[in-house]
MILUMLO-547087 format. One record per residue: x, y, z of N, C-alpha, C, O in turn. Coordinates in steps of 0.02 Angstrom, whole numbers, plus 50000, padded with zeros to 5 digits. Atoms other than C-alpha are relative to their C-alpha. Layout:
N
XYZXYZXYZXYZ...
! end
This chain:
542
500005003149940556015304254456500335002950055500594999450099499774995849946556595317854564499425004250040499555007850088500564996649975554855324454607499824996950068499984991150080500375003049931553975321954787499345002349994499195007349961500684999549991552175321054824499825006850037500065007850093500234993749978551385338354856499404999650060499194994050074500475000049955550095342754991499325000349959499305001649899500724999450033548195342554953499825006749970499505007349918500284993450022547995361554944500455001349933500185004449888499674999050056549425361654813499674996149938499674998549882500245003850052548555347554715499375003849981499255004149921500614996550012546935357454721500115006349953499775007649903499954993850043547615373554656500344997949930500225001249880499745003150059548635362754526499434997749950499444998849889500525002450050547055354654461499465006249972499175005749918500424994850021546025371354454500415003449939500115005649890499554997450053547515377754346500054996449936500044999249881499885005050056547745362954237499294999149958499284998749897500625000950040545885360854193499885005649947499645003849894500114995250042545815377754107500504999049938500314999149880499555000850045547475374954022500054994449953500314995249897500005005850031547275357353965499455000649954499564998449897500594999150045545575361253886500205004349941499855003749890499904995750049546395374253777500654996549959500794998949904499435002850027547965363053733499824994849940499324991249941499985005150048548265352753576500334993850024500074988350019499475005549980549715342253645500185001450070500335007150087499874999849929550005338753828500494994650012500364988949994499485005149989551595329653883500105000450087500235005650117499935000649929551675323154070500614996250009500794992149967499385003549984553315317254157500064999050068500604996950088499984999949926552905317354344500154992150019499774987650003499875006249974553785302154424500265001150077500625005850093499754999749932554085298554615500434993850013500154988450003499635006549997555515285654651499644995950048499404998450099500245004449968554845269954715499294999850013499074995750053500704999449984552985275154709499685000049928500005001049876500404999450057551585274554587499965008149974499875012850012500014993950024551605289354472499405004450017498855001750010500614995949971550415303854537499535002049934499785003949881500524998650045548775306554437499965007949994499735011350040500124993350005548835323954365499425002149961499155007549974500544998750051547495323354225499514994650011499604989049989500515005149998545915314954276499554998749943499695001549890500365001550056544555307954166499625005249975499535005949914500414994250015543515323354174500425004949956500195007849907499574995250035544985333654115500144998049933500235002449890499875003350064545305322053970499355001049957499365002549898500724999450038543435322653921499935007649978499605008949928500094992950020543575342553913500475001949948500475007849930499544997550049544945342153782499664998749925499214994749912500284999750069544635345553593500114993049968500604989649985499915006450047544415330353470500625001849961500715007349935499425000350033546065326253396500655002150035501205002550008499474997949962547085331853535500474994250029500214988750038499575005649978548585321253600500255001250069500395006950086499675000249939549235317153770500614994349998500514988549982499355004449997551015309353785500114999350079500235004050117499945000649926551105301453956500694995350008500744989350000499365003449994552905297553987500164996350066500684993150075499965003949938552625290654157499584994650006499394992550061500405005650007551595276454087500354993550029500014988550039499685006249974552865263854154499834999250073499874993650097500155000149931552365268054333499275001050013499085002550070500714999249987550445268954302499805005149966499235004749944500264994350037550385285954217499815005550035499595004850093500214994849972550025302854252499235002049979498945006550009500614999550031548395301954153499484993650007499654987849993500425006149993546825291254191499784998249928499535002149887500125003450065546595279754045500594997849959500534994749906499385001950030548475277654004500054993149998499874990450051499745007150002548975259553952500664999749984500855002149930499325000750011550735255953964500224996749944500114990649941499785002750060551555253553789499444999749940499504996849886500485000550057549945256553695499755007549982499885012350018500394993850011548975270753612499244999450005498914995649969500705001049990547245273353676499615006749974499845012349982500394994250032545895284553589499324999450042498964994450049500635000449956544505290353702499415001349957499475002149896500604999050032542675293053661499905006749962499545007449912500054992850028542895311653627500615000949945500735006649924499484999750046544395307653503500655003450027500995006949989499314998249975545895311853616500394993550004500144988450027499645005050000547345300853594500495000450059500815005450073499515000549941548355294953745500584995449978500444989749959499485003650020550075288553704500354997750065500615001850102499585002749945550845277453837500524996049986500684991250021499365003750016552345271853747500625000550047500885005950060499425000249962553725267253854500694999249970501224999650002499355000350039555005264853715500135005649958500375004749902500014993950045554965282953651500705001049967500765002849909499334999050036556905283453628500084996949939500275000049890500015004650065556825269453502499615002749949499815001949891500404997350054555455278153409500225005849981500015007449925499844993050019556225295553401500384999749935500165003549892499714999550060557455291753257499575000149935499695004049889500485000450055556025286553135499655006349998499655009849947500414994650002554935299953191500285006849979499955011349953499654993850012556265313153174500125000549926500005005649894499825000250081556815307652992499345001849958499355005249906500594999350037554985307352943499805007650007499585010649958500124993349990554725324453017500435004949953500165009349920499554996550037556255331752933499834999649923499775004849890500225001050061555775323852764499425003449974499405006149919500634997250013554045329852770500045007349991499785010649946499834992350005554695347252812500275003049932500075008249906499634997950056555845347952661499504999449941499445004149903500395000550052554575340952541499405005549998499215007949945500474994550000553215353552603500225007049973499875011149945499734993350018554405367752574500065000049920499835004749887499895000150072554865362452396499325000349959499285003349905500664999950028553005359552359499685007850006499305010349965500304993049986552605377152431500425005449956500245011349958499594995250036553945385552313499545001349933499515006949908500384998850067552795383052154499374996549989498854999849988500575004350016551595369052120499425001650043498865002450017500604999249960550505371952276499715006649991499105007549995500284992850000550375390652253499805002449929499395006949924500314997950065550125392552066499474996049976499124998249930500485003850017549005378752053499954997149925499434994749901499985003150070549565373451877500384993150005500944992750030499745006649993549865354351865500614999649959500665002349904499465001150037551535349151818500495005249981500975004249944499584994050016552265366551814500285002250060499925002350110499604997849942553635373051935500145007149989500535008849945499914992950003553535391951961500155003050066499775002050113499894997549939554325400852094499595006350018499565011249981500464995949984553125410652190500345006350041500535005850099499644994349968553885427952228499545003750052499775007850092500504995749948552325434352328500104995950073499944998750126499965004749939552715419252460500635003750044501195003550018499394996249964553885429452593500404993750018501004995150010499595004949981554615412152651500414998649935501014999549940499645001650055555125407252473500425005649976500995004449957499584994850024555705424352423500595001150038501115002350007499434998649957556845426552572500484994449995501014995450024499465004850000557805410452534500214999349922500684995749906499775000650065557895412652346500645004749985500675010849995499404996450017559675416452287500155001949930500415007349916499914998950072559735414552099499464996949967499334991049982500545002250040558285412451978500105001849924500145007749908499934999250068558495410351792500775003449979500865006349926499354997350019560415415451802500095006850027500615009950017499934994149974560005430851892500075000250077499724996550113499994999049918560495435752075499375004050023499205009650003500634997049974558915438552172500155000550077499675001550114499944999049919559705439452356500455006850003500915008149965500415001249949559535448852460499205001649979499105005449932500664998450017557625449652451499765006450031499935008350087500134993049971556835466252468499684999750072499414994550090500214999349930556325471452647499254997550000498904998849951500705002149995554625463352704499615005550027499755008850077500454994349975553285475252719499354997450022498954995349979500625002849976551865469652827499425003749983499445009849980500554996550021550175473452778499725005150058499815004250118500244995349953549325488352858499624997950050499194993750038500435002149949548615486653025499295001949998499175007749981500754998250013546665486553024499875006050043500195006350095500264993749966545915503053088499614998250053499104994750048500485001649934545305502353269499445004350000499515010349992500534994649985543625509253292499975003450064499955000250116499954995449942543645522753413499404999950038498865001050010500575000149966542525521153551500025005250058500425004650104499944994149950542165537053656499654997650068499064995750068500295001149944541925533753838499915005950040500385009650056500094994049956541125546753940500074998450070499744994250100499755000749921541945548254113499485004850038499325010650025500514996249956540705552554248500455004150047500905001650081499634995149961541355567854332499684999850071499085000050084500175000249928541415566854520500195007250035500765009550029499854993549967541345583154619500544998050056500424993450095499435001649950542945582654727499685001750070499844998550120500224998349940541975590954860499464994750032499464993750092500315004749987540725577954864500304993850025500084990650073499575006449982542015563554871500315001750075500254997950123499714998849927542915572155021499445000350048499554998150105500565000849945541205573955109499924993450017499894991950077500245006949979540845555555098500524997150040500374993750089499525002849962542635550955155499985001550073500064997250115499944998049937542555561455305499394998050039499414997350100500585002449959540805556055349500134992650021499944990750077499875006649985541335538655349500504999150053500434994750096499494999449947542845542255454499675002150064499774999050116500354997449942541775552155571499544994650029499524994150091500465005349979540515537755587500454994350039500264992050093499485004249965542005525955633500205002050066500204998250114499754997049942542625537055758499535001350063499725001150122500514999749954540955540055844499884993350031499694993050090500115007249971540815521155869500574999550054500444997750111499435000849951542575521455951499915004250052500105002050107500124995849945542065536556057499494997250045499564998050106500475002849951540525527456123500224993950033499984992150086499675006049966541555511856157500425002550063500384999950118499614997049941542765522656262499645002350052499845001250109500434998449948541385530356354499694994650036499584994950096500285006149962540635513856389500464996650048500274994150101499475002449948542205507956469500125003750057500215001150112499954995049937542375523156577499514999350039499624999250099500615000149956540645521856638500014993350044499884992750103500115007349973540755502856663500604999450063500534995650111499485001249951542405505056766499875003550069500195002050119500174996649936541685515956898500595004150027500855008449991499484996449974543015522457011500684995850002501154997650038499415003150000544295509556973500515002949946500385003349886499544996450049545855518156899500364994649960500564996149904499695004950033546625501956850499704998049934500074996449887500395001150060545315499056720500245004949947500375003149890499784995150047545825515256641500674998749962500774999649902499365000950019547625510456639500064993549949500464993249902500085007450040547225492256565499765002649928500075000749879500304998150064546125501256421500555003749972500755002149915499424996550037547545513356388500544996149973500774997849918499515004250022548825500056371499794995849944500194994149901500355003950061547625490156254500065003749939500295001349887500044996350058547385504856143500665001949970500715002149908499294998750017549265509356134500294994249973500584995049919499775006050033549785491256101499654998549929499964996749879500245000750070548515490055965500275003749950500465001049898499864995550047548965505055879500804998949980500984999449921499365001850014550855500555897500104994549953500534994949909500015005850033550525483455827499825001449922500164999249876500224997850061549565490755681500545003049950500665001449892499424995750035550945502655633500514995849980500764996749925499435003750011552275489255648499844995449947500284994249905500075005850059551415475955532499795002949935499885000049881500174997350066550705488155408500535000849944500394999949884499434999050049552395491555325500354993549984500834994249947499725006150011552915473655315499944998749928499394999249901500075001750068553375468755136499624993049991499734988550032500395006150003552145454655068500504993249997500344987950022499535006150003553705442855029500134997450077500234991550090499785001849931554055443255219499444998250042499554997150102500585001949957552265438955279500094993250033499774992050084500005006849962552755421055325500535000950057500394998750112499594998149939554265426755432499615003850049499655002450108500384995649952553085439855506499544995350047499504995750108500435004849960551855425955550500344996350052500084995050106499625004149949553195416155633500255004250066500225002350125499804996149939553915430555737499505002350045499615002750105500534997749956552315436755797499684994350035499334995550085500255005949970551825419355842500524998950068500324998050125499445000749948553535417855943499905005350052499985003850111500124994849951553145434756025499374998750046499395000150106500555000949970551425429756073500104994750052499634993750091499805004949946552285415956185500085002650061500164999050110499934996349929552415429156320499424998650039499415000950096500405002649950550855421256384500314995750063500014993850113499665003049945552195412856485500095004050066500165001450121499994995149945552305428356593499354999650041499364999650103500615000149968550455427556629499974993750049499724994050106499995006349956550735408856691500465001650054500284999850110499484998949946552235414256795499675004450052499865003450110500294996449946551185426656892499574996350047499434998550103500415004249963550115412456950500434995750049500184993450100499505003749949551585403557037500205002950059500285009050064499834997449930552055404757215500815001349995501224996949980499244997650003553755414757220500444996050050501044995150041499595003549952554255404957373500014993250007500344990350050500065006949998553775387957331500104996949933499714998549888499915002550069554455378057184499514994349976499544992149918500445004850013553095365457192499305003049989499125007050033500644998050002551315369357126499584995750048499664989650055500435004249958549935365357251499295001549983498904996949994500604998450015548355374057194499774999549926500224999549883500155001350071547375371657031500215006349959500375005549900499764993950036547835390256984500774998949988501005000149932499245001550013549725385557007500104995949949500484997449903499895005450053549585369956907499825003549923500185002249874500234997450059548725379456766500535005049980500665005649920499484995050017550125393456779500614996349973500904998249923499455003950021551475380256767499984997149931500464996649892500135003050067550655372456618500155004549944500485002949895499964994350036550555389156539500685002049980500815003449921499274998050000552415393456566500274995049951500554996849899499615005150046552985376356491499814999749928500234998549885500285000850073551885376256332500195006349972500385006149914499804993350027552285394956305500755000249976500955002849924499315000450014554115391856313500194995749938500654997449901499965003850064553965378156177499945004449944500345003949897500194996350051553205391056072500515005949981500625007549923499534995050007554475405156102500654997349970500885000249921499405002250023556045394856075499884997249927500244998849880500115003350069555285384555927499885005649953500215005749901500224994750038554515400055853500525004449969500525005849909499444996450022556085410455846500444996049955500684998649905499625003950052557025395955767499774998749935500154998249886500345000550064555735393355634500085007349963500305007449905499904993350026555775412455599500705001049972500715003449916499345000350021557685411755576500104995749934500394997949885500005004450059557495396455456499685003049939499925002749883500334996650057556235406255355500405005349968500405005949907499674994350030557355421555338500634997249966500895000749923499385003450029558855409755290499794998549928500224998849884500145000850074557835405755130500005005249957499985004249896499934992750038557945424255073500685001149983500855005149940499244997450005559825423955088500254996049933500094990449915499705002650065560805421854925500764997850014501085000350060499295002549999562495412954904500485006949996500425011149952499504994149993563855426254948499745006150035500095011150038500224993949961562725438255051500384999250066500524993950094499595000149933563665444155207499494997950055498874998550051500385003049938563095436955369500095005050053500675005850072499974995349951562765450255497500204997250068499874992450089499815002749933563615447055666499505001850051499645006450090500514997449947562075448655775500164997650062499784999150108499885001749931562915440655922500315006150038500395006150099499734994249965563655457155958499465003250042499635006350093500544997149958561905462756024499914996650072499564998850118500045003549933562135450356163500275004550056500065004050113499734995749951563155463656251499535004250033499425003350093500554995649966561805477256282499474995850029499214997850081500555003549969560515463556315500224997150061499854997450110499725002749937561605454956443500125005450050499955004450108499954994449951562055471556525499375002050035499365003150096500684998049973560215475956547499764993250042499444993950094500255005849954559875457556613500364999050062500084996950113499574999149937561315458856735499785004550047499655002850105500254993949961560785475956797499324998550028499284999350089500625001649976558965470656819500074994550052499844995950108500025005249954559285454456909500395002150066500205000050120499674998249954560575462757016499645005450047499725005650108500384995249969559435477157061499454996750045499284998850100500565002949963558055465257111500284996450062499964996350114499765003049948559175455457218500255004050063500235001850120499774994749944559885470657317499445003950028499425005150088500554995249977558285481557323499304997449980499094997549922500725003350015556545473557339499535005849964499015004449935500514994850014555805490857297500225003349932499905008049909499794997250058556795494157140499535000249941499184995149932500444999750057555815499556983500364998449938500054998949885499685002750060557125493356862499704995349960499654995549899500335006050046556275477756819499355002949958499205000749903500534997550037554735488256772500195004149937499865003949884499714995750060555775500256661500224995349948500084996649890499785004150048556585485556578499414996249966499424995249906500565002150031554945477556553499685003649939499515000749888500264995050050554315493056454500504999749941500274999749884499544999650051555945492856354499904993649961499924994049899500175006050030555555474456313499415000249953499414997849896500524999550051553945478156244500105004749938499835003749884499804996150062554645491956135500434995649958500354995949897499575004350043555925479456073499604995149959499754993949900500375004750032554635466756034499635003449938499625000549883500414996350049553575479655932500575002349943500435001449884499484998250047555245486255845500184993449961500224993649899499855006450036555675467955804499504998449939499704997149882500445000250054554025466155711500005004949944499845003149888499904995150045554305482055623500624999049958500685001449902499335001350043556055476055568499894995649944500314995049900500135004950058555245463555455499725004149940499485000949892500294996250054554695478255339500454998649938500194999249883499585001550056556065474055224500624994550013500864993250068499515005449996557345460555180500695002550032501064998350056499354997749975558845471655237500045000350073500584999950102500034999149932558145473755417499684994350027499564994350087500385005649968557265457155439500344995850048500044992850093499585004449952558675448155524500095004350062500065001550117499994995649944558875463155640499344999950044499354999850106500694999949965556945463355677499984992850040499794993050098500075006349959557025444255733500515000950059500354999050115499614999749943558505448155839499805005250056499995004550114500284995349957557655463055919499414996950038499334997850099500515004049965556135452055952500264995150047499984994550102499625004949955557235439156031500225003750068500105001750125499834995849941557955452756140499395002350043499435002850104500554996749966556315459556187499684994550044499484995750102500355005449960555605442556241500464997750055500264995950110499465002349949557235438356330499985004650060499985002250117500064995749949557135454456431499335000350041499265002650097500765000449967555285451856470500074994550051499854995250108499925006049956555745435256545500455001950061500305000650119499564997449944557215442856644499575005250047499655004950108500414995349956556015456656712499514995050044499394996250103500485003749959554795442756767500474995750054500244994150109499595003749951556255433156853500145005450057500155003750116499794994849951556705449956942499355001350045499435002450105500614999049962554925452057003499944993950051499824995050110500045006249960554915434057072500525000450059500364998550115499484998649948556585438357168499765004750054499845003550114500234994749962555805453857234499424997950043499365000250100500565002549959554205444857291500244995450059499894994750109499755004449945555285432757397500685000650007501034996149984499274998749994556975440357440500264993850047500004991950099499595004949970558275426557484499774993449991500104988850016500265006750007557155411657430500014999149927499645002549891499955001750069557615404757264499594995249963499624994049903500465005150020556285391757257499595001749937499564998249887500384997750070555165401457135500385000849946500144999049892499714998850061556545406457021500214993449967500194992649906499755006150021557215388757012499334996049961499414993149908500605003350034555435381856966499835003749939499715000449888500104996750064555135395756840500484998449946500294997049889499405000850045556865393456762499924992449971500024991349911500075007050025556545374256750499434998949952499494995149903500565000650051554855375956666500225003149931500115000349877499804996050066555565388656538500554996049961500574995949899499495003650036557035378056502499794993749973500054991749921500235006150026556165362356479499615001049939499704997849887500394998850060554895369456365500355003449942500195002149884499604997250052556105379856268500484995049964500564995249903499645005850032557265364556238499664996149961499924994049909500395004150042555875354756178499865004049926499985001549870500204995350058555295369456056500554999549950500504997849891499434998550049557015372455991500224993549961500414993949903499885006950035557335353055951499534998749953499734996149900500505001950044555715351255867500075004649942500115002249886499814995050057555995366955761500624998749960500645000649901499385001450033557765360855717499964994549951500394993549907500045005750040557055345255637499535000949941499374996049909500514998050042555845354455520500375001749936500885005249939499784997750063556195355955331499695005549971499125006649992500284993950024555835371455232499304999449980498905003949992500745000350023554205364555157499534999450062498945001050057500475000849935553515360955341500025005550043499795005250100499954994449948553895377955409499295002950016499155003950075500624996749982552115385555396499574994650049499304996950099500395004649961551265370155472500294999650077499924998650126499664999649942552585370955611499765005650047499635005050107500174994149964552125388355654499194998850030499025000650087500585000849979550305383155659499934995850067499554997750112499985004549952550615369255780500245003450067499935002750120499744995949940551675380455899499435004750019499285005150079500464994949985550325393855888499364997050040499025000450079500595003149962548975381155952500215000150081499805000650126499835000049928550075380756115499905007150034499785007650094500154993149977549885399956131499285000550025499145003650076500714999449983547985397556132499824996450065499484998950110500175003149940547895384356259500345002950059500035002750112499734996149947549075393856369499545006150018499435007650077500384994049984548025408856359499334998150040499085001750083500625002249966546475398756414500214998350069499925000950117499785001449933547465390856559500105005750050499875005550107499734993949969548185407756614499285003750025499235006150082500514995449976546405416356615499614996150053499394999250102500345003749946545565401456715500335000550057500015001750109499644999649944546985401356830500105006750033500255006650092500074993549979546955419956854499315002350034499235007050074500684999249972545115418856892499944996250060499614998450107500035004449933545315405257020500385003350055500185002950113499584997349949546675414757110499785006850026499865008350085500104993449988546055432357099499295002549971499215008149947500714998350028544175432157046499795006650041499595011450008500304994849965543695444457181500435007049991500185012350008499644994050008545115457057135500095003049930500425008149919499894998550069544985457656948499635006549988499945011249963500414993850020543605471056930499734998249932499814992749904500295000750061542695474056775500504999449939500374996149889499505000350051544265476756672500304993349992500364990349938499655006449989545135461256739499554994249972499774990049933500575005250025543505450556708499934999949928499924994749895500015000350082543365456656527500584997249966500544993849915499335002750025545165452656498500024992850005500224989549958500005006849981544985435956578499514995949941499714991049909500485002850049543415431856463500295000149931500274995149895499754999750072544215438156301500644995650001500774992949948499395004750000545805428056343499814993249985500104989549945500235007650000544845412156363499614999649935499594993949912500355000950055543775415656205500505000049941500484995649898499444999350053545275421156090500434994850002500634992549948499615005549988546305407456165499744993449976500114989349949500215006350022545135393456128499895000349928499984994949898499965000450071544855398955946500674999249970500754996249917499375000550030546665400455920500374993250011500814991349972499815006649987547005383455999499714994949943500084991749906500325005150051545805372955890500115002149933500274997949891499894998250071545945383655736500684998549980500784996149924499285001250021547865382155739500064992249985500394990149937499975008050018547665362655744499714999049936500044995649897500295001550063546535362455598500415002649949500504999249899499524996950048547715374455508500604994749986500764992849930499505004750001549115362355555499894994149956500284992249913500145006750037548245346855492499865001149924500024996649884500104998750068547745354755328500675001649968500764998749915499384998650031549445361055282500474994050002500884993249957499615006249997550255345055335499774993649962500124988649953500245004750048549125335255227499664994150039499544988850009500295004749963548335325455377499304999749994498984995050017500754999750010546605330755330499875003149931500335005849900500154996650071545745336855168500055007750012499885010650063499994992449999546065354955122499375002749974499335008949970500614997550028544335356555049499635002650063499594999450116500384996949944543305368555156499294996850012498944994749966500685002849982541745362455251499515006149986499665011949977500524994750011540165371255225499935004850059499855002250114500104994749956540015387355326499345000550037498845001550002500634999649965538645387755458499915005750048500095005150107499894993849960538375405355521499604999250064499805001950115500465001349948536905399555636500434997150067500474999550123499605003449944538045387255730500605004750031500725005250091499524995949974539455399255735499795005950045500125008050092500244994549964538445412955796499774997650071499915000950121500165003549930537715401655940500594998350046500584999250107499445001749959539385395655992500385006950029500645007050085499694994249972540065413956003499555002450056499805003950110500434997749945538525419156103500114995550064500134997950121499935003949936538765404156217500665000850035500725000450096499364998449970540555407656242500045006450037500335006150092500044994149973540325425556286499465000150052499555003650103500455000449940538785421756391500254996050062500144998550117499705002849944539645408956505500595004150029500705004150089499464995349973541135420856520499705005050047499935006250103500314994849962539975434156575499674997850067499655001450118500245003449942539155422056695500504999450054500345000950111499455001149959540815418156776500215006850034500325007250094499784993749970541295436456797499535003450046499755007050090500484998149957539635440656876499944996550068499824999750119500055004249940539615426657002500574999050037500494997350096499455000549955541395426057057500304993449986500164990149936499505006050005542645411357088499504993850004499714988849975500415006050004541195398857114499784998049934499654992149923500085002150069540825399556930500524999449951500444999949890499475000850055542545396756863499844995149956500024996049898500075003950062541985382156771499645002249946499634999049893500404996550058540885393656667500575002649959500565001549898499504997950040542475401756615500324995349955500454996349896499665005850036543255384956573499564998549938499794997649882500525001750055541645381656473500035005049944499945003249886499924995450056541885397456378500574998749958500524999449897499445002250037543615391856329499774994049953499874993949893500155005950049542955375556266499525000949946499604997949894500414998550049541495382456172500355004449951500155004449892499614996750054542715393756086500454995549962500514996449901499705004750039543795379756040499534996449948499744995349891500525002950055542265371555951499995005749951500195004649893500144994750048541925388155869500665001049949500605001849888499365000150046543835388955809500014994649949500234995749893499985005550050543605371455730499575001249936499735000149878500484999050055542085376155636500215005749951500095005249891499834993650033542765393355581500584998249945500504999749886499475001250040544415387355510499944993549952500304992849902500135005050042543695371055440499605001749938499544997749891500374997650053542645381355325500405003549952500135006049903499524995750043544225389755243500414994649965500654989949997499465003650044545235381255102500634999250031500815003550071499375001849982546885373655138500555005649982501045006950016499404995650032547835386955021499895006550038500305011050026499934994049966547295400755140500214998550071500165003350109499815000249933547935393455302500545003850024500535005550083499544995149974549425403755314499665007350027499855010450077500314994149986548305418755314499554999050068499495003650108500415001649940547175410355452500515000750057500345003850108499515000849943548795407555561500135007750015500525009450060
! end
């Protein structure tokens, strides 16, 4: 009666495992009870029908309806295929009789196996010295000491037929040629993409800088994640989700640094992106810490991570002070670079359990310094006017407080779906930031900025709806069974999303609704993509 009901994906995996095991079993005993509720059904009718004739199921949960379809409380039921289902609710009172019968039957069978059953001579009792069980227990026979018995010699093992397998010899030169050829093909595609970006950029140097930052960030992220231990993939999922809440900085760039109240559509979208991203940042890091706490053993020392507040606080005070005293100071940009490095280092810190807590602390420091650098830029953009600073601080504080409270009320079993719910906020924030950036600066984006806006809308839309579906499946709000995948519909949605995004970039701010439509089509695509994946794979999807 201590059990609790599990999620749909757990039940599906359980049923798949039980179907094979129950079919091979001669005896199955079920005991699952949930206090105050009907006993969960573990063995359906089809599973009973797959058992061998003469098999027995003892359903000890029969008093609450039973774990087996066909159980009748207090009775023995025999199915059409000869399986006996025992629904006795008075098993304790039946045990003494059954135990006595079992013990007596064992004694009688042993005495019978000593002589009469093995010699085959009716009415004659002869000790069978060839029976290892009998000979090992024989102490005296005919007045002679027969103990200890001679060592048991097992029969010789049957000779194994030797099968010669001819191994195909592979020329090492051929193997290395094929590997290099594949690598060269992949690099050729990368080189073609790089040339295409350069030609499309024309004389805009900012596109080259944007592409370089993208390449370096991709490589750094791949290297950081590659070494993470499989056991830490769930905390990795949570901490990368929290770091992705830096979409708040994109929203902050849309706010007016001199006016605390949003007035334009772009500013409202920016404020929305900041608030929901802050929910994800604070909640995401608290979920990560809760996941890492699950790996701690009783008696493990607790690292005093609060000591790291000193260097982070020093960098924050210096950055804000420089911004307040010198509008041209580049210290905020330097600290922003250090913040990015800390975020990557934090992800890499999850490579082992020894450094995972340090990794989470480094990621918190990186995100914190990135927010500080953003505040510094707001101060520099409007010297002496704290309206923008107060507005940005209020949005971050409100969202962060909400995320922290929500994450604090989540139990260990609900951590993965909580990450999925938080991650959906990152997706919608990315779409809002992309549309807001396009509304505010469409004529200044250029090719690189336009492509970035379209990709932000597409990836954000897929992330938003896909994360909601993942949350619903993990939380048991919807069936974990996958829907049929339709490549034609998915392909059409992807082409539509990219096409409307390209239309927006080519036509300028007047076609901003097309970019919003790109995000909406991507959200529909995300729903279909994730719905076609089983619930057990949702953590991978996140």
